[in-house]
C-alpha positions as CSV (number, residue, x, y, z in Angstrom):
1,X,-0.1,-0.1,0.0
2,X,1.2,3.4,-1.0
3,X,0.1,6.7,0.8
4,X,0.8,10.2,-0.1
5,X,0.9,12.9,2.2
6,X,1.0,16.4,1.4
7,X,4.3,18.4,2.1
8,X,3.7,19.7,5.4
9,X,2.0,16.6,7.0
10,X,5.1,14.6,5.6
11,X,7.4,17.2,7.3
12,X,5.8,16.9,10.5
13,X,5.7,13.0,10.5
14,X,9.6,13.0,9.8
15,X,10.2,15.5,12.5
16,X,8.2,13.5,14.8
17,X,9.7,10.4,13.9
18,X,13.3,11.9,14.5
19,X,12.3,13.4,17.8
20,X,11.2,9.7,18.9
21,X,14.1,7.9,17.2
22,X,11.9,6.0,15.0
23,X,11.2,5.8,11.3
24,X,8.4,7.1,9.5
25,X,6.8,4.0,8.5
26,X,6.2,2.7,12.1
27,X,4.4,5.7,13.1
28,X,2.1,5.9,10.3
29,X,1.4,1.9,10.9
30,X,0.8,2.8,14.7
31,X,-1.4,5.9,13.8
32,X,-3.7,3.9,11.4
33,X,-4.0,0.9,13.9
34,X,-5.0,3.2,16.6
35,X,-7.2,5.0,14.1
36,X,-9.1,1.7,12.8
37,X,-9.3,0.3,16.6
38,X,-10.8,3.5,17.7
39,X,-13.3,3.4,14.7
40,X,-14.2,-0.2,15.3
41,X,-14.7,0.4,19.1
42,X,-16.8,3.6,18.3
43,X,-19.1,1.6,16.1
44,X,-19.8,-0.9,18.4
45,X,-20.5,1.4,21.1
46,X,-23.2,3.1,18.4
47,X,-24.8,0.0,17.5
48,X,-25.3,-0.9,21.6
49,X,-26.7,2.7,21.9
50,X,-29.3,2.0,19.0
51,X,-30.0,-1.4,20.5
52,X,-30.7,-0.1,23.9
53,X,-32.8,2.8,22.5
54,X,-34.8,0.1,20.5
55,X,-35.4,-1.6,23.9
56,X,-36.3,1.3,25.4
57,X,-33.3,1.9,27.3
58,X,-31.5,5.0,28.5
59,X,-32.9,8.1,26.6
60,X,-34.7,5.7,24.2
61,X,-38.3,6.9,25.3
62,X,-37.5,10.0,26.9
63,X,-39.1,13.2,25.1
64,X,-36.9,16.4,24.9
65,X,-37.9,19.7,26.3
């Protein structure tokens, strides 16, 4: 997989990698893994919330003022 970064983001990534003594690729892999894991968790929580609302759970049947 190839990822194209704009010049500003590429410079920030390079600077951060240098500061941390790591290579840019490992930072990108870590960032993507973190984002994917968060999105997966978030979608599961949304599904739980929708299921609770369907069952009349918290805020499922309450009217707003």
